[in-house]
Backbone as a ProteinNet text record, in pm:
[ID]
protein_1_A
[PRIMARY]
MKLRPLNDHLVVKPLPKEEVTKSGIILPDTINKERPEQGEVIAVGPGRLEEGKRVEMSVKVGDKVMFKKYAPDEVKIDDVEYLVIAEHDVFAVIE
[TERTIARY]
-1394.7	-1285.3	-1339.3	-1282.1	-1326.9	-1209.3	-1234.3	-1130.1	-1142.9	-1031.3	-1027.9	-920.6	-960.8	-862.9	-783	-661.4	-572.9	-563.9	-529.8	-506.6	-620.2	-588.3	-691.7	-741.7	-749.7	-801.2	-944.4	-1017.1	-1152.1	-1174.1	-1266	-1303.3	-1438.1	-1444.6	-1563.6	-1609.5	-1740.9	-1799.4	-1845.3	-1791.1	-1827.2	-1976.3	-2032.1	-2172	-2179.2	-2277.9	-2291.3	-2319.4	-2254.6	-2270.8	-2357.3	-2482.5	-2574.1	-2593.3	-2592.2	-2615.3	-2744.5	-2817.4	-2942.4	-2922.8	-2952.8	-2941.4	-3058.2	-3052.2	-3159.9	-3293.3	-3288.6	-3413.7	-3462.2	-3389.8	-3434.5	-3378.7	-3284.6	-3225.4	-3119.3	-3127	-3029.8	-2912.3	-2792.6	-2670	-2604.7	-2598.2	-2537.1	-2387.7	-2327.4	-2184.6	-2096.4	-2150.1	-2069.7	-2037.5	-2111.8	-2085.7	-1956.3	-1940	-1824.9	-1748.2	-1640.6	-1568	-1464.6	-1508.3	-1418.8	-1411.1	-1307.2	-1291.1	-1403.3	-1453.5	-1561.9	-1513.1	-1605.9	-1575.2	-1668.3	-1758.2	-1852.8	-1864.9	-1895.2	-1912.6	-1971.7	-2002.5	-2057.9	-1951.5	-1928.4	-1826.8	-1876.3	-1794.2	-1833.3	-1743.7	-1628.7	-1540.4	-1448.9	-1419.1	-1327	-1220.2	-1102.2	-994.3	-1014.2	-926.1	-940.5	-900.4	-836.6	-791.2	-639.8	-584.9	-439.4	-385	-258.3	-191	-126.2	-150.4	-90.5	-41.2	89.5	152.1	109.6	101.8	69.3	-77.9	-164.9	-309.4	-381.6	-490.4	-571.8	-659.4	-663.1	-753.1	-874.8	-991.8	-1115.4	-1145.7	-1198.3	-1236	-1359.2	-1366.9	-1481	-1591.5	-1570.6	-1673.8	-1702.3	-1820.1	-1857.7	-1916.1	-1929.2	-1986.8	-2127.8	-2157.4	-2289.3	-2292.7	-2192.8	-2187.5	-2162.2	-2224.7	-2195.2	-2100.5	-1987.3	-1882.6	-1839.6	-1781.3	-1717.6	-1567.9	-1487.6	-1344.1	-1270.7	-1140.8	-1058.7	-1060	-1071.1	-1088.3	-975.8	-851.6	-739.9	-676	-741.4	-686.5	-701.5	-814.5	-833.8	-748	-717.3	-656.9	-769.9	-774.9	-882.4	-841	-933.6	-912.6	-1037.2	-1016.9	-1129.3	-1129.5	-1241	-1254.1	-1384.6	-1375.1	-1492.5	-1571.6	-1502.3	-1560.8	-1635.9	-1609.3	-1668.5	-1555.3	-1572.4	-1469.7	-1492	-1384	-1384.9	-1273.4	-1282.6	-1180.4	-1126.9	-995.4	-933.7	-881.1	-926	-898.5	-848.7	-751.9	-709.2	-814.1	-837.6	-941.9	-917	-791.6	-765.7	-799.3	-827.6	-869.8	-1021.2	-1095	-1240.2	-1267.3	-1346.7	-1370.4	-1514	-1607.6	-1746.2	-1824	-1921.8	-2019.7	-2149.6	-2210.3	-2335.9	-2451.9	-2534.9	-2649.8	-2778.8
3659.4	3631.5	3623.7	3535.9	3515.7	3538.5	3604.5	3626.9	3524.1	3463.9	3370.8	3422.8	3486.8	3543.9	3435.8	3470.4	3378.3	3413.5	3313.3	3329.3	3404.4	3513.3	3585.1	3709.8	3703.4	3816.4	3789.7	3897.3	3886.4	3987.5	3954.9	4044.3	4104.5	4237.7	4311.8	4398.9	4404	4498.2	4618.7	4737.8	4856.1	4886.1	4925.9	4968.2	5115.8	5154.5	5297.1	5377.8	5491	5575.2	5694.6	5687.8	5798.5	5878	6007.3	6093.6	6171.3	6197.4	6272.6	6403.8	6514.6	6644.4	6664.2	6769.4	6797.9	6819.8	6870	6893.9	6770.4	6657.3	6532.8	6505.4	6586.6	6564.5	6455.4	6354.8	6245.1	6281.3	6277	6302.9	6167.9	6127.6	5999	6001.3	5882.1	5872.4	5934.3	5965	6025.7	6171.7	6235.2	6374.6	6385.4	6298.3	6301.2	6170.8	6173.3	6051.9	6014.9	5997.5	5949.7	5799	5744.8	5599.4	5536	5421.4	5355.5	5298.7	5280.3	5222.5	5106.6	5073.3	4963.6	4885.4	4756.5	4676.5	4540.9	4467.3	4332.8	4232	4134.1	4032	3939.6	3922.7	3834	3710.2	3712.8	3595.3	3605.8	3492.2	3489.3	3383.9	3410.7	3313.4	3205.2	3105.7	2994.2	3030.1	3142.4	3181.7	3179.7	3246.9	3254.2	3126.8	3100.4	2987.5	3033.1	2960.1	2991.6	2861.4	2848.9	2727.4	2603.2	2617.8	2506.4	2472.4	2547.6	2521.2	2644.3	2620.4	2730.2	2787.6	2921	2990.1	3031.5	2986.3	3011.3	3160.8	3203.1	3343	3376.2	3500	3540.7	3606.9	3624.2	3677.6	3574.1	3586.4	3492.1	3568.6	3500.8	3560.5	3609.2	3731.1	3789.8	3887	3880.7	3975.1	4116.4	4212.6	4353.7	4397.6	4455	4485.3	4631.6	4676.4	4807.6	4782.2	4864.6	4843.1	4976.6	4970.3	5091	5157.6	5287.9	5365.4	5344.4	5341.3	5333.5	5194.8	5094.4	4958.9	4883.5	4894.2	4805.8	4842.9	4739.1	4757.3	4748.2	4843.6	4846.8	4768.4	4685.6	4614.2	4631	4631.9	4647.7	4529.6	4456.2	4340.5	4353.7	4348.7	4362.5	4488.2	4599.4	4730.4	4736	4642.5	4644.4	4659.1	4753.8	4775.8	4686.9	4624.8	4542.7	4589.9	4551.2	4582.7	4452.9	4444.2	4328.9	4377.1	4310.2	4356.1	4238.9	4265.2	4165.2	4162.1	4043.7	4030.7	4121	4145.4	4229.4	4376.5	4416.9	4554.7	4572.1	4461.7	4467.3	4479.3	4580.5	4598.4	4576.7	4551.3	4525.4	4460.7	4377.8	4322	4397	4448.8	4524.9	4425.9	4430.5	4337.4	4411.8
-8128	-8038.2	-7895	-7816.3	-7679.9	-7585.3	-7473.4	-7373.5	-7262.2	-7223.4	-7111.3	-7016	-6906.9	-6815.5	-6742.6	-6706.6	-6637.3	-6489.3	-6409.3	-6266.1	-6197.3	-6126.8	-6049.8	-6121.7	-6254.2	-6332.1	-6376.2	-6401.4	-6453.4	-6563.7	-6652.8	-6762.8	-6727.3	-6737.6	-6697.4	-6812.3	-6831.6	-6927.5	-6846.7	-6876.8	-6797.7	-6803.8	-6690.5	-6685.2	-6721.4	-6800.3	-6833.7	-6708	-6698.3	-6579.9	-6617.3	-6579	-6604.8	-6477.5	-6492	-6377.6	-6400.5	-6293.7	-6302.1	-6226.5	-6294.6	-6229.7	-6133.4	-6051.7	-5957.3	-6026.4	-6149.6	-6222.3	-6297.7	-6286.4	-6347.4	-6485.2	-6533.3	-6664.9	-6652.5	-6739.5	-6737.4	-6827.2	-6767.2	-6841.9	-6873.3	-7001.3	-7034.8	-7008.4	-7005.7	-6975.3	-7083.1	-7201.3	-7306.9	-7277.9	-7188.7	-7152.8	-7073	-6977.7	-6888.8	-6906.6	-6983.2	-7017.1	-6911.2	-6787.9	-6683.8	-6691.8	-6631.9	-6629.6	-6547.6	-6591.4	-6518.1	-6385.5	-6293.4	-6163	-6131	-6224.5	-6204.5	-6334.3	-6321.2	-6440.2	-6407.2	-6514	-6499.5	-6540.4	-6455.6	-6481.3	-6592.1	-6696.7	-6806.1	-6815	-6746.7	-6743.5	-6622.9	-6560.8	-6446.8	-6469	-6417.2	-6423.3	-6318.1	-6317.2	-6222.4	-6079.4	-6058.7	-5925.4	-5918	-5818.4	-5806.3	-5741.9	-5769.8	-5707.8	-5578.4	-5472.2	-5343.2	-5281.8	-5269.3	-5217	-5295.3	-5427.8	-5515	-5527.4	-5460.6	-5467.2	-5519.9	-5591	-5643.7	-5533.4	-5526.2	-5434.5	-5515.8	-5475.4	-5549.5	-5558.2	-5671.8	-5693.2	-5609.7	-5560.8	-5478.3	-5560.5	-5691.1	-5780.4	-5887.4	-5948.9	-6054.2	-6172.9	-6282.8	-6403.4	-6371.8	-6414.8	-6391.6	-6274.6	-6185.5	-6073	-6124.1	-6060.1	-6085.8	-5975	-6014.4	-5917.6	-5923.8	-5812.9	-5805.5	-5791.7	-5860.4	-5858.9	-5858.4	-5833.3	-5829.5	-5966.5	-5966.3	-6089.9	-6191.2	-6146.6	-6241	-6246.8	-6189.9	-6187.3	-6319.3	-6390.2	-6505.7	-6626.1	-6704	-6835.5	-6936.7	-7028.5	-7127	-7251.4	-7301.3	-7426.2	-7512.1	-7642.9	-7735.2	-7831.2	-7831.6	-7919.3	-7995.5	-8128.5	-8215	-8180.8	-8160.8	-8130.6	-7997.5	-7908.2	-7774.6	-7673.9	-7579.8	-7479.2	-7357.6	-7312.3	-7192.2	-7100	-6975	-6877.1	-6819.5	-6804.1	-6740.2	-6605.3	-6498.6	-6362.7	-6279.2	-6192.5	-6095.2	-5982.7	-5928.7	-5826.1	-5706.7	-5669.6	-5552.3	-5574.8	-5699.6	-5727.4	-5723.1	-5704.7	-5688.9	-5539.8	-5501.9	-5357.4	-5316.5	-5408.8	-5367.3	-5481.7	-5441.8	-5535.1	-5510.4	-5616.7	-5605.1	-5606.7	-5502.6	-5496.4	-5512.5
[MASK]
+++++++++++++++++++++++++++++++++++++++++++++++++++++++++++++++++++++++++++++++++++++++++++++++

């Protein structure tokens, strides 16, 4: 199954959140199951309509983005979790 977001929405695959303690021990994201705040864009919609014209999206497929913690809607397809986010909930592209 393939997701094709509409309007100003994008589909994001969450990035694993690993934390490193002061002693160098890596804690995988399974230890602390908080909602993700970063991910990689895998699909973008065509943009929102404004006065009958499409406004181009400011992110593209492959961008790594930061977004509001409780903004995304979670969907699971073929046992893979994805997030659907409105473009206005994305506040930074990680370079």
